[in-house]
N, C-alpha and C positions, 0 to 999 in steps of 0.2 A: 194330251200329255200322259199321264198315268205310268210313265216309265220308271217311277220311283219305287214300284212294288219290289220288295226284297232287296232294295239297294241300300248299302251302308256307306258311310263316309270313308271307310278303309277297305282295302281288298281282302286283307286277312283279319277276319272277325274273331279269331282265337285270342287276340290280344285284349278283347273286351269280355272274354268269357267269364272271368271271375266276378266282375260287377254285374254282369247279366244274370248269372245264377243266383247272386245274393238277393235279387229282387223277386225272383220267380214266385215264391210262396206268398208274396204280398198282394198279388193280383187275384181278382175274383169279382163277384157280383158287387161288392162294396165299392169298387172303383168306377162304377157307372157314372156317367157325366153328372146326373142330378145329385147323386150322393156326394161326389167330390165338391160340387158347387156349394152345397149346404153344410158340409162338415165343419166343425169347429177346429181351427188349427191350434196346435200346441207350439209354444216357444220354449224349448228345453235349453237350459243353461247348465253346463257341467264342465268337466276338464277339457272337453273338446271345443269349448266356446259356446256359441249360440247356434241352435239348430231349429229350423222350421219343419214341423212334422204334421202331416195330414194323413189320417187313416192308416197310421203305422209307417208311412213312407217318409224317409228323410228327404225333404224337397230341396232345402238349401242350408248351408252352414256358413258361419261367419268367416271361415278361412278362405272362402271364395271372393271376399270383398275386393282384393286387388285385381282379380280376373274381371269382375263386373266393371271396375273402373276402366280397364283396358278396352272392354267392349263398348262402353259408353263413349270413350274417346273416338273410336272408329265411327260409331253411328252418327256423331255430331260434327264430323269434320267438314261437311258441306253446309252446316247450319240448316235453316229452313224448317220444314215440318218433319218431326221424328215420330216413329211408332215403335213401341216396345210391347212385346207379348210376355206376360208373366211378371208380376210385381215381386213375389217372394218376400225377402226381408228388406226390400227397398233399396239395396245398394246400387243397382244398375240405374234406376230412375233418379236417384240422387246424383249419380255421376253425370247423367244427362243434364240435370238442372245446374250442376256446377259449371257446365260449359255454355249455359244459355246466353250469357252476355258476350263472352269472348268469341263465340262461334255464331252469334246471331240466330239462335234457335227461336223460331216464331211460335210453333205449336208443338206440344208434347202430348201424344196420345198413349194411353196404357190400356191394354186388354188384360183383364184378370177374371178368371172363371169363378173363383171362390168368393162368395158374397162378403164374408167377414174380412178377408184380405183386401177386397176392393174398397170396403169402407175405411180400412186403415189407410189405404192409398189416398183416398179423398181427403182424409184428415191431414196427412203429412205432405201431400202435394196438391194444395188447393188450386194452383194455377194450371194443373193438367186436366185433360179430358179423360176421365176414367170410364171405361166401357166394361161393364160386368157381363161377360159372355164367354162362351167357348170361341176361340179364334176362328174355327171352321164356320161359325155362324156370322161372325162380325166382319170378316174380311171382305165379303161381297158388298158391304154397305159403304165402303170407301170409294172415292172418286179416282178415275184414271190419272196417273202421274201425280198423285197427291203427296207422296213422301220423298224427301231428299235422303233420309236415312231410316233404315229399319233394322231392328235387333230382335232376335228370338231367344227367349230363355224360358220356354214352356216346359211342362212336365208330361211325359207320356201316360195316358190313362189306360192304355191297353198293353199287355205284356209284349205282344208282337211288335210294338212301336218303340220298345226300349232301345236306346242308342241309334234310333233312326227317325224319330218323330219330326226332327227339323227338316228332313228331306222333303216330306210332303208340304210343309209350310213354305219352303222356298218355291216349290212348284206352283202353289196356289197364289203366291205373290206375283209370279210372272204371268200366270194364267189370267189374273184379274188386272194386270198392268197398273198396279198401284205405286210402283217405284218409278221415279223420274229417270230419264236418260241422264247418265252421269252420276246417278245416285248410288249409294253404297248399302249393302246388306251384310250384317254380321250376325253371329249366333254362337250359343254355347255348343262347342264342338266335342263330340264324343270320339276323339281321336287323340293320339299322343305324338305322332310324327306327321309327315306330310299326308295329304289326302290321297286316297287310292285313285288310280288312273280312270277307273270306271266312273267314279264320282266327279272327277274333274271334267271328263268328256260330257257327262250329263249336264253339268253347270254351263258349259260352253254351248250345248245344244239349246239350253233354255234362253240364251241370249246374253250371258255375262261375258264381257270383253276381257276382264282381268280376274284372276283368282289368286289372291295373295294370302300367305299364311305366315304368321310370326309366333314364336314361342314367348310366353311370359317369362319374367324372371322367376327364380325358384319359389314355388308355392307348395309347401309340404302339408298334406292333410293330416290332421290329428289321428291317433290310433282310434279305431272303431268306426271310422267313416267307410261304409260299405260300397258306396257308389263311385269312389275315385281313389286310386292307389298309386298315383304318379306324382312326380315332383314339379310338374308344370302343366299349363294348359295351352291350347292353341287359340290364337286370335285370328279368325278369318276376316278377309275383306273381299267381298264380291262387288265388282263395279259393273253396272249395267251400261 
């Protein structure tokens, strides 16, 4: 596969230019995998709400909570075994747990690379299987057709992966065949409107039979949020 190289979720990447440039000076040697994994995260609370910050990067903010709930709803619609990548502030995994009984969620796995955040996840979600690892390393340990729902909310550790790190994840999910037939995959989407034609074709070539996208209700980021400057998010649903 490897056709993900240089592929973005939108055809016109100029619409992502502002948030792309705002992160450029944050990347360097300190964002190496081992440094990120061991860094002590900060929880900053101010007029913007609550923000998770690691090595100077704003990783997640509390204004995203409604978006995380929407992604969690998609990921659990078939019940069964669920995988999430990236714990962050815990909103997404709490949303998954909120659907555990009504959707018959049997297993809930969380991959989190930062050891301190992984420990927080263990404390707050004791019924979940917490895997402290880079998803690149963990994904090959899962069984074929293990998951009914998969959701990705990771954070790019290389500047070249900003706004496109989810593309490689989707490819590796399909390469390792860990999503069941009829299962759904959703993810934090760095796009504001419909996906670009190249990305949709790519998803079809990977084996997805449906690519559905809905907009959230209005979610306005507070002033000072550098990584998102739109009044909504996209909620993707890829059906295998």
